[in-house]
Residue frames as qw, qx, qy, qz and C-alpha x, y, z in Angstrom:
[[0.184, -0.123, 0.377, -0.899, 194.38, -58.74, -160.47],
 [0.041, -0.324, -0.944, 0.044, 191.47, -60.66, -159.10],
 [0.385, 0.097, 0.145, -0.906, 187.87, -59.29, -159.53],
 [0.163, 0.314, 0.935, -0.014, 184.54, -60.95, -159.55],
 [0.291, 0.215, -0.134, -0.922, 181.97, -59.39, -161.97],
 [0.324, 0.343, 0.879, -0.058, 178.45, -60.70, -162.59],
 [0.248, -0.042, -0.403, -0.880, 175.86, -59.94, -165.34],
 [0.176, 0.341, 0.835, -0.394, 172.29, -60.03, -164.34],
 [0.362, 0.257, -0.135, -0.886, 168.92, -59.25, -165.83],
 [0.765, 0.231, 0.428, -0.421, 165.88, -60.92, -167.46],
 [0.712, 0.192, 0.601, 0.308, 165.67, -63.00, -170.58],
 [0.547, 0.648, 0.394, 0.355, 166.85, -61.48, -173.85],
 [0.164, -0.969, 0.010, 0.185, 168.76, -58.50, -172.38],
 [0.584, 0.722, -0.308, 0.208, 172.20, -59.50, -173.76],
 [0.593, -0.741, 0.310, -0.051, 174.06, -60.75, -170.80],
 [0.885, -0.026, 0.349, 0.305, 176.01, -63.48, -172.56],
 [0.560, 0.693, 0.136, 0.433, 177.00, -61.13, -175.37],
 [0.060, -0.914, 0.203, -0.347, 178.19, -58.45, -173.05],
 [0.789, -0.524, 0.314, 0.073, 180.03, -60.90, -170.71],
 [0.853, 0.187, 0.292, 0.389, 182.00, -62.21, -173.68],
 [0.355, 0.822, 0.071, 0.440, 182.70, -58.74, -175.00],
 [0.370, -0.882, 0.241, -0.165, 183.96, -57.61, -171.71],
 [0.859, -0.307, 0.357, 0.200, 186.25, -60.70, -171.45],
 [0.732, 0.482, 0.191, 0.442, 187.67, -60.04, -174.97],
 [0.107, 0.905, -0.099, 0.400, 188.51, -56.45, -174.01],
 [0.576, -0.749, 0.321, -0.065, 190.15, -57.40, -170.76],
 [0.912, -0.024, 0.301, 0.278, 192.16, -60.08, -172.51],
 [0.536, 0.722, 0.081, 0.430, 193.36, -57.58, -175.10],
 [0.107, -0.882, 0.249, -0.387, 194.61, -55.40, -172.17],
 [0.391, 0.415, -0.755, 0.323, 196.50, -58.28, -170.68],
 [0.525, -0.344, 0.504, -0.593, 194.18, -59.36, -167.94],
 [0.113, 0.024, -0.992, -0.053, 193.74, -63.06, -167.20],
 [0.549, -0.019, 0.079, -0.832, 189.91, -63.66, -167.55],
 [0.055, 0.121, 0.991, 0.010, 187.45, -66.48, -167.07],
 [0.520, -0.053, -0.140, -0.841, 183.86, -66.37, -168.41],
 [0.062, -0.109, -0.981, 0.148, 181.43, -68.76, -166.76],
 [0.461, -0.272, -0.274, -0.799, 177.65, -69.05, -166.13],
 [0.191, 0.052, 0.843, -0.500, 175.03, -70.16, -163.77],
 [0.816, -0.358, 0.454, 0.001, 173.54, -72.67, -163.42],
 [0.855, 0.487, -0.118, 0.130, 176.44, -74.29, -165.04],
 [0.033, -0.888, 0.428, -0.163, 180.21, -73.81, -164.96],
 [0.287, -0.391, 0.870, -0.093, 181.00, -77.39, -163.93],
 [0.273, -0.034, -0.897, -0.346, 179.94, -80.76, -165.16],
 [0.085, -0.422, -0.832, 0.349, 177.59, -81.06, -162.23],
 [0.149, 0.505, 0.196, -0.827, 176.27, -77.49, -162.76],
 [0.312, 0.241, -0.533, -0.748, 175.62, -78.07, -166.42],
 [0.239, -0.183, -0.949, -0.095, 173.77, -81.32, -165.61],
 [0.013, -0.520, -0.643, 0.562, 171.64, -79.41, -163.08],
 [0.175, 0.354, -0.192, -0.898, 171.07, -76.73, -165.69],
 [0.317, 0.002, -0.782, -0.538, 169.56, -79.33, -168.05],
 [0.206, -0.373, -0.890, 0.161, 167.45, -80.84, -165.31],
 [0.042, 0.471, 0.368, -0.801, 166.09, -77.40, -164.20],
 [0.294, 0.285, -0.353, -0.841, 165.14, -76.48, -167.84],
 [0.301, -0.074, -0.904, -0.295, 163.48, -79.98, -168.32],
 [0.282, -0.443, -0.815, 0.245, 161.30, -79.74, -165.26],
 [0.072, -0.446, -0.127, -0.883, 158.78, -76.85, -165.13],
 [0.636, -0.554, -0.368, -0.391, 156.86, -78.11, -162.14],
 [0.599, -0.004, -0.591, 0.540, 159.44, -77.99, -159.46],
 [0.400, -0.838, -0.349, 0.127, 158.61, -76.53, -156.05],
 [0.140, 0.931, -0.192, 0.278, 160.31, -73.20, -155.34],
 [0.585, -0.680, 0.440, -0.042, 162.31, -74.68, -152.46],
 [0.904, 0.055, 0.365, 0.215, 163.48, -77.50, -154.61],
 [0.536, 0.767, 0.033, 0.352, 164.69, -75.09, -157.27],
 [0.169, -0.911, 0.300, -0.227, 166.50, -72.97, -154.62],
 [0.777, -0.445, 0.442, 0.039, 168.23, -76.05, -153.22],
 [0.834, 0.364, 0.286, 0.301, 169.32, -77.27, -156.70],
 [0.317, 0.875, -0.085, 0.355, 170.67, -73.77, -157.60],
 [0.395, -0.829, 0.368, -0.145, 172.56, -73.61, -154.28],
 [0.877, -0.180, 0.415, 0.162, 174.11, -77.03, -154.74],
 [0.724, 0.536, 0.205, 0.384, 175.26, -76.15, -158.28],
 [0.075, 0.933, -0.138, 0.323, 176.50, -72.73, -157.17],
 [0.592, -0.716, 0.370, -0.004, 178.55, -74.16, -154.28],
 [0.860, 0.052, 0.387, 0.327, 180.23, -76.63, -156.64],
 [0.494, 0.769, 0.154, 0.375, 180.83, -73.80, -159.06],
 [0.165, -0.943, 0.203, -0.205, 182.38, -71.53, -156.43],
 [0.708, -0.550, 0.433, 0.091, 184.61, -74.14, -154.85],
 [0.780, 0.019, 0.499, 0.377, 185.89, -75.71, -158.05],
 [0.496, 0.591, 0.343, 0.536, 185.88, -72.80, -160.57],
 [0.025, 0.923, 0.103, 0.371, 185.34, -69.31, -159.23],
 [0.584, -0.790, 0.168, 0.077, 187.37, -69.39, -156.00],
 [0.790, -0.123, 0.328, 0.504, 190.45, -71.03, -157.62],
 [0.477, 0.598, 0.279, 0.581, 190.32, -68.51, -160.49],
 [0.165, -0.949, -0.022, -0.269, 190.14, -65.55, -158.15],
 [0.718, -0.610, 0.243, 0.230, 193.06, -66.98, -156.05],
 [0.732, 0.119, 0.365, 0.563, 195.01, -67.15, -159.28],
 [0.154, -0.462, 0.092, 0.868, 194.50, -63.43, -159.90],
 [0.138, 0.312, 0.749, 0.568, 191.85, -63.75, -162.66],
 [0.372, 0.110, 0.105, -0.916, 189.02, -61.50, -163.46],
 [0.128, 0.234, 0.963, 0.041, 185.97, -63.82, -163.28],
 [0.388, 0.079, -0.148, -0.906, 182.86, -62.91, -165.26],
 [0.160, 0.191, 0.957, -0.148, 179.77, -64.79, -164.49],
 [0.353, -0.198, -0.466, -0.787, 176.54, -64.78, -166.52],
 [0.696, -0.505, -0.283, -0.425, 174.02, -64.88, -163.66],
 [0.327, 0.168, -0.760, 0.537, 174.69, -65.45, -159.96],
 [0.077, -0.263, -0.784, 0.557, 172.95, -64.87, -156.67],
 [0.273, 0.287, 0.115, -0.911, 170.75, -62.09, -157.86],
 [0.473, 0.041, -0.685, -0.552, 169.04, -64.42, -160.42],
 [0.369, -0.225, -0.887, 0.166, 168.21, -66.81, -157.65],
 [0.027, 0.286, 0.478, -0.830, 166.89, -64.00, -155.50],
 [0.379, 0.246, -0.181, -0.874, 164.62, -62.83, -158.41],
 [0.539, 0.078, -0.695, -0.470, 163.55, -66.08, -159.97],
 [0.542, -0.218, -0.809, 0.067, 162.98, -68.05, -156.78],
 [0.423, -0.811, -0.357, -0.189, 161.76, -65.30, -154.62],
 [0.352, 0.363, -0.368, 0.780, 163.44, -62.63, -152.44],
 [0.588, -0.713, -0.312, -0.220, 162.41, -62.50, -148.81],
 [0.197, 0.643, -0.489, 0.555, 164.86, -60.64, -146.56],
 [0.573, -0.474, 0.407, -0.531, 163.26, -62.20, -143.50],
 [0.985, 0.024, -0.112, -0.130, 163.79, -65.73, -144.62],
 [0.394, -0.742, 0.542, 0.016, 166.71, -66.90, -142.50],
 [0.836, 0.008, 0.529, 0.144, 167.01, -70.22, -144.23],
 [0.633, 0.730, 0.148, 0.210, 167.41, -68.50, -147.67],
 [0.056, -0.939, 0.325, -0.097, 170.05, -66.17, -146.17],
 [0.596, -0.514, 0.614, 0.065, 172.02, -69.06, -144.71],
 [0.833, 0.298, 0.441, 0.152, 171.71, -71.16, -147.87],
 [0.473, 0.865, -0.020, 0.170, 172.98, -68.34, -150.01],
 [0.193, -0.870, 0.446, -0.086, 175.89, -67.56, -147.68],
 [0.745, -0.277, 0.599, 0.100, 176.94, -71.16, -147.54],
 [0.794, 0.469, 0.351, 0.163, 176.77, -71.57, -151.30],
 [0.410, 0.875, -0.085, 0.244, 178.95, -68.53, -152.13],
 [0.828, -0.276, -0.155, 0.463, 181.50, -69.12, -149.41],
 [0.374, -0.679, -0.042, 0.630, 182.23, -65.44, -149.03],
 [0.319, -0.028, 0.497, 0.806, 182.46, -64.63, -152.70],
 [0.273, 0.806, 0.423, -0.311, 180.01, -61.83, -153.16],
 [0.614, 0.530, 0.276, 0.516, 180.63, -60.16, -156.49],
 [0.342, -0.307, -0.086, 0.884, 182.70, -57.00, -156.58],
 [0.238, 0.303, -0.165, -0.908, 180.42, -55.57, -159.28],
 [0.372, 0.367, 0.852, -0.019, 177.12, -56.59, -160.64],
 [0.128, 0.189, -0.353, -0.907, 175.90, -55.18, -163.95],
 [0.407, 0.437, 0.728, -0.337, 172.07, -55.37, -164.32],
 [0.040, 0.016, 0.581, 0.813, 171.03, -55.10, -167.96],
 [0.304, 0.457, 0.604, -0.578, 167.59, -53.59, -168.16],
 [0.068, -0.010, -0.638, -0.767, 165.20, -53.68, -171.06],
 [0.611, 0.078, 0.150, -0.774, 161.45, -53.15, -171.47],
 [0.586, -0.056, 0.801, -0.111, 159.87, -56.51, -171.42],
 [0.732, 0.586, 0.239, -0.251, 158.21, -56.25, -174.84],
 [0.400, 0.794, -0.448, -0.095, 161.58, -55.65, -176.42],
 [0.267, -0.480, 0.824, -0.138, 163.25, -58.34, -174.48],
 [0.697, 0.182, 0.676, -0.155, 160.66, -60.98, -175.45],
 [0.681, 0.706, -0.061, -0.182, 160.96, -59.88, -179.19],
 [0.104, 0.703, -0.703, -0.023, 164.69, -60.59, -178.83],
 [0.504, -0.197, 0.821, -0.182, 163.95, -64.04, -177.31],
 [0.763, 0.458, 0.390, -0.236, 161.48, -64.86, -180.09],
 [0.501, 0.784, -0.319, -0.179, 164.03, -63.87, -182.69],
 [0.067, -0.577, 0.814, -0.004, 166.67, -66.21, -181.43],
 [0.529, 0.072, -0.798, -0.279, 164.46, -69.27, -181.82],
 [0.651, -0.358, -0.667, -0.057, 163.50, -72.04, -179.40],
 [0.312, -0.665, 0.226, -0.640, 162.46, -70.82, -175.95],
 [0.328, 0.031, -0.868, 0.371, 163.31, -72.51, -172.68],
 [0.325, -0.618, -0.716, 0.006, 160.69, -72.75, -169.82],
 [0.256, -0.583, -0.291, 0.714, 161.77, -69.45, -168.30],
 [0.029, -0.066, 0.408, 0.910, 161.60, -67.59, -171.67],
 [0.242, -0.357, -0.745, -0.509, 158.08, -68.93, -172.14],
 [0.150, -0.453, -0.674, 0.564, 156.70, -67.53, -168.87],
 [0.098, 0.856, 0.501, 0.089, 153.79, -65.01, -169.03],
 [0.265, 0.643, -0.031, 0.718, 154.60, -61.31, -169.75],
 [0.496, -0.800, -0.023, -0.338, 153.46, -60.49, -166.19],
 [0.898, -0.346, 0.011, 0.273, 156.10, -62.81, -164.84],
 [0.630, 0.309, 0.038, 0.711, 158.83, -61.16, -166.93],
 [0.068, -0.780, -0.056, -0.620, 157.59, -57.73, -165.70],
 [0.709, -0.699, -0.018, -0.090, 157.74, -58.85, -162.10],
 [0.861, -0.123, 0.025, 0.493, 161.33, -60.09, -162.57],
 [0.400, 0.559, 0.054, 0.724, 162.33, -56.81, -164.09],
 [0.347, -0.805, 0.024, -0.481, 160.96, -54.86, -161.18],
 [0.856, -0.510, 0.000, 0.088, 162.70, -57.21, -158.80],
 [0.735, 0.193, 0.004, 0.650, 166.10, -56.71, -160.48],
 [0.120, 0.675, 0.008, 0.727, 165.68, -52.97, -160.25],
 [0.637, -0.720, -0.071, -0.268, 164.73, -53.41, -156.62],
 [0.896, -0.238, -0.019, 0.374, 167.89, -55.21, -155.92],
 [0.513, 0.416, 0.005, 0.751, 169.86, -52.54, -157.57],
 [0.235, -0.773, -0.034, -0.588, 168.21, -49.87, -155.42],
 [0.787, -0.613, -0.023, -0.066, 168.97, -51.90, -152.30],
 [0.775, -0.348, 0.258, 0.460, 172.69, -52.42, -153.11],
 [0.410, 0.911, 0.017, -0.051, 173.74, -49.40, -155.19],
 [0.211, -0.771, 0.571, 0.188, 177.43, -49.82, -154.43],
 [0.497, -0.158, 0.830, 0.197, 177.52, -53.30, -156.00],
 [0.453, 0.483, 0.728, 0.175, 174.72, -53.25, -158.50],
 [0.019, 0.447, -0.223, -0.866, 174.55, -50.98, -161.51],
 [0.585, 0.565, 0.558, -0.163, 171.63, -50.73, -163.94],
 [0.134, -0.313, 0.523, 0.781, 172.54, -50.32, -167.67],
 [0.620, 0.496, 0.152, -0.588, 170.08, -49.55, -170.45],
 [0.510, -0.089, 0.804, 0.293, 170.12, -52.55, -172.68],
 [0.528, 0.725, 0.426, -0.115, 168.01, -50.88, -175.29],
 [0.070, 0.836, -0.361, -0.407, 171.07, -49.12, -176.54],
 [0.744, 0.498, -0.436, -0.093, 173.31, -50.51, -179.26],
 [0.947, -0.178, -0.163, 0.211, 175.57, -53.36, -178.23],
 [0.578, 0.342, -0.195, 0.715, 178.60, -51.11, -178.55],
 [0.205, -0.651, 0.143, -0.717, 177.05, -48.41, -176.30],
 [0.869, -0.464, -0.075, -0.154, 176.25, -51.11, -173.66],
 [0.876, 0.071, -0.186, 0.439, 179.77, -52.39, -173.92],
 [0.323, 0.509, -0.202, 0.772, 181.20, -48.98, -173.38],
 [0.515, -0.641, 0.095, -0.561, 178.99, -48.34, -170.30],
 [0.951, -0.286, -0.111, 0.045, 180.13, -51.71, -168.96],
 [0.715, 0.298, -0.213, 0.596, 183.76, -50.82, -169.57],
 [0.035, -0.692, 0.179, -0.699, 183.44, -47.55, -167.75],
 [0.736, -0.557, 0.096, -0.373, 182.24, -49.32, -164.61],
 [0.975, -0.064, -0.058, 0.206, 184.76, -52.21, -164.83],
 [0.536, 0.464, -0.231, 0.666, 187.80, -49.99, -165.52],
 [0.295, -0.722, 0.187, -0.597, 186.77, -47.88, -162.43],
 [0.890, -0.427, 0.060, -0.145, 186.67, -50.97, -160.34],
 [0.903, 0.113, -0.084, 0.407, 190.07, -52.18, -161.51],
 [0.207, 0.672, -0.212, 0.679, 191.62, -48.77, -160.96],
 [0.536, -0.665, 0.173, -0.491, 190.28, -48.80, -157.42],
 [0.971, -0.238, 0.010, 0.037, 191.65, -52.26, -156.78],
 [0.762, 0.349, -0.148, 0.525, 195.02, -51.52, -158.21],
 [0.103, 0.653, -0.239, 0.711, 195.33, -48.37, -156.10],
 [0.328, -0.109, -0.778, 0.524, 194.28, -50.08, -152.94],
 [0.279, -0.178, 0.106, -0.938, 191.23, -47.79, -152.59],
 [0.510, 0.138, 0.685, -0.502, 188.02, -49.02, -150.99],
 [0.093, 0.136, 0.853, 0.496, 186.29, -51.23, -153.48],
 [0.381, -0.208, -0.346, -0.832, 182.96, -50.62, -155.00],
 [0.831, -0.342, -0.094, -0.428, 181.64, -53.46, -152.99],
 [0.016, 0.492, -0.840, 0.230, 183.89, -55.25, -150.45],
 [0.477, -0.140, -0.863, -0.094, 183.15, -58.80, -149.55],
 [0.464, -0.465, 0.145, -0.740, 180.30, -58.84, -147.08],
 [0.143, -0.091, 0.916, -0.364, 179.51, -61.00, -144.15],
 [0.044, -0.368, -0.906, -0.203, 176.42, -63.16, -144.14],
 [0.004, 0.647, 0.553, -0.526, 174.31, -60.41, -142.38],
 [0.156, 0.615, -0.125, -0.763, 174.81, -58.07, -145.32],
 [0.252, 0.024, 0.852, 0.458, 173.94, -60.53, -148.04],
 [0.096, 0.647, 0.711, 0.258, 170.36, -59.30, -148.48]]
């Protein structure tokens, strides 16, 4: 059964941990799963990830174009084929991170078109936004060691991103669900599973999905 699930949120909230935990649980229950990430997921995407992390002085539009190029390659070569094969695709970051990190302006027609072309109709069925107070998130980041250029941003920047993710969730409540990442990892995993299992039941029964694929005009 095909489903597209994304994990979003700021630095240090546990996205990668929860994405893998979900994949493991789905696999145990017999679902074919794929875990991937952005930027990344393909050789080109991984190269672009390294380039983005190495260059802290890129213009916002430059970053947006690089992310869009990497995403299009990712969607066409990895995500779309996996969905066509009936897999549950779990992606660590997707369009919402671009909206938050490179700016979100619903009136920007170019950004709307670029996003729509890059995802080729593959809006996530379910987006799980892990939310954590910034001071706790930054403590987790510090504990794991070396920081990348996004980790090292000022606390005010991290606060703004947290607010932006919560704003996206409010704007698209059928697709986006906010989970309290300050809970234990097990508690977060259970909250994730409650939402994912409901999505899978809805898909198997043919009921309207939590978030049907949307046309370009509904992407923001």
